C-alpha positions, 0 to 999 in steps of 0.5 A: 825360320819355317812355317808349317814346314815351308821355308818362310823368310831368310834367316835373320839373328835376331829371334824375338825381341820383347816390348824393350828391344830385348833379345828373346831366344826360341825354346827347343821343341823335340825334348825325348831322352837316351835312357839305359833301358829305352824308358821315358826321361824326364819329358817327352816318350820312352823308346831310346835305348842307349845303344853303340852306333844308333844315334846321330848328333848334328852340330855347328862347331861355332854354336856355344850350345853344340859345343857343350854337347860335344865336349860331354861326349868327349869326356865320357869316352862316347866319341865311336858311340855316338856319330857326329855330323858338322854343319858349315859354319857360315849361316847361309839365308836358310839357316846352318847348311851343310859342307861347302867348308872345311871340316864341315859334312854333307848330310849321311841322313838323306843328303841335305842341303839345309838342317831345316831339311832335317826337321821337316823330315822330323815334322813336316808341320815343323814351325820354328827356327831349325837349330843345332844341336840336334840328337837324331836316332837312325833305327827310328828315323826321328828327331830324339832331342835338340835341347843341348841342356838335355843331351848334356844331362842324358849323355852323362849316364845313358850310356855307362852301361856300354862306356863306363867312366869315373867322369859324373857332371851331375853328381847327385851331391852336387845337384842342388848347387847346380841347378842354382847356378846353371840358370845365373851363368845361362841367363846374364852370360851365356845368353847374355853376351847374345842379348848384349850383342843383338840388342835394339835399343840401348836401355836393353844392350846396357842391361845386357853388359851389367849381367854379363860382366857382373857375372864374370866378376862374381865367378872370378871371385867365386873361382878359389878352387880348381872348378866352380864347385871346388875340385870337381869337374860338373857340367856347369863347368862346361857351360862356363866354358864355351862361352869364355873360350869365344869370347875375346875372339868373338863376343868382346868385338862383334857384340860389343861386350868390351869392357874387359876380356877374359884374358883380364880375369885371372881365375877365368882365364886359368879355368878356361886353360884348365878345362880345355886340358881335359881329355878330348876337349880341345878338339871340341874347339875350332877357333877357325869356324868360331870367328868365320861364323860369328864375324860372317852374321851380315847383320853385324858385320855386313863385310864379312870382314874377319879380325886376326888374333887375338893372340893369347887365344891362338898361343892357348890352342897351340 
């Protein structure tokens, strides 16, 4: 991680643990918003007006948090408006790196080798982990935001004046319900699989696994329509999808969340396939990057042997 702008130690998957061995995720620190007129958003400062070609999105295709921003970009028709740079799926000793793998890009900003160099360009005294996604303003040459939840939401509305869309991922009439369900899915499922995989005590692992499968059971029962809120696609479906598509291929084995697979849940499987068929979503899913990246985590898989399959995910993607 970075300490006062200097790389201090080799990358480790466990960012922080509490007194009971529970995995604790770092809080994002750049929280400005792109808005239609450049006014300030819910957090941060103003000056970030929605303009075609002005912004660059740094992502890792392995990463579920980055992938949900890619899906929003696709569903909102912004692929020609916001440039994307993909990092190498294999985490180096200095974190995310550029190039060196099929489908990974070199850094167009300053020819950086690692994403942490983008962070120190944004803040020479930055302390913390250099995560993705990163939304960069090419005009002001500053980092706008590194919180995927913010980016997902700003992409939903900020560029409507440039690319009008009938898709609304955060509709006002469902806002209260979305705000109620999002934290449950995040804490117990999206981040829950990580809390299981990176637990440093049996107690922490057991607690996380119960949360993961209780949540999957609840969502399976809830899905009586096409999506989590009936037949209306929302950002919550995207938040769910990015974990579902990785679950059987990575989390089930590597993170020891192996009570059941998503294939054992008919409604969740149908939901995953339904979202995957939406325009542009399939192009955001790269299972080679996903499995290569997860099974290269040395702390969990020292020999970096990558399993084949599962066959049902390969068939779905095909």
